C-alpha positions as CSV (number, residue, x, y, z in Angstrom):
1,M,68.8,21.1,194.9
2,I,70.6,21.7,191.6
3,W,72.6,24.4,193.2
4,L,74.4,21.7,195.2
5,Y,75.7,20.2,192.0
6,M,77.2,23.6,191.1
7,L,78.4,24.6,194.6
8,I,80.2,21.3,195.6
9,P,82.8,21.3,192.8
10,V,83.6,25.0,193.6
11,V,84.1,24.2,197.3
12,I,86.3,21.2,196.5
13,I,88.5,23.1,194.1
14,G,88.7,26.1,196.5
15,G,89.7,23.8,199.3
16,I,92.5,22.2,197.2
17,A,93.7,25.7,196.2
18,V,93.9,26.9,199.8
19,Y,95.6,23.6,200.8
20,F,98.4,23.9,198.2
21,E,98.8,27.7,198.8
22,R,99.5,27.0,202.5
23,K,101.6,24.0,201.8
24,S,103.9,25.8,199.4
25,G,104.4,28.8,201.8
26,M,103.8,31.4,199.2
27,T,104.3,35.0,200.4
28,P,103.4,38.3,198.8
29,P,106.2,39.9,196.8
30,D,108.5,42.4,198.4
31,E,107.5,45.8,197.0
32,T,110.8,47.5,197.7
33,I,112.6,45.1,195.5
34,Q,110.0,45.7,192.7
35,D,110.4,49.5,193.1
36,E,114.2,49.2,192.7
37,K,113.9,47.0,189.6
38,L,111.3,49.4,188.1
39,G,113.7,52.3,188.6
40,E,116.5,50.4,186.8
41,I,114.2,49.5,183.9
42,L,113.0,53.1,183.5
43,N,116.6,54.3,183.6
44,Q,117.7,51.8,181.0
45,N,114.6,52.5,178.8
46,G,115.4,56.2,178.8
47,I,119.0,55.5,177.8
48,N,117.9,53.2,175.0
49,S,115.3,55.6,173.7
50,N,117.8,58.5,173.5
51,G,120.3,56.3,171.7
52,I,123.1,57.0,174.2
53,H,124.9,53.9,175.4
54,D,128.2,55.2,176.8
55,G,126.8,56.9,179.9
56,T,128.2,60.4,179.1
57,N,125.0,62.0,177.7
58,G,126.5,62.1,174.2
59,T,129.5,64.3,175.1
60,G,132.1,61.6,175.7
61,T,134.6,60.1,173.3
62,Y,135.1,56.5,172.7
């Protein structure tokens, strides 16, 4: 009988969570956009770690 006191709040909170999830229309993230952003971040991170900021691999003049 005591398990009912533990189970009922879990069911109620779970029901509220499912209700608001469906109401808000949340969708899973688009992985292609995430992959593009990750590539940009890795590219910028490589540039910053090499200390090259002019895009000429260190051979250009200002």
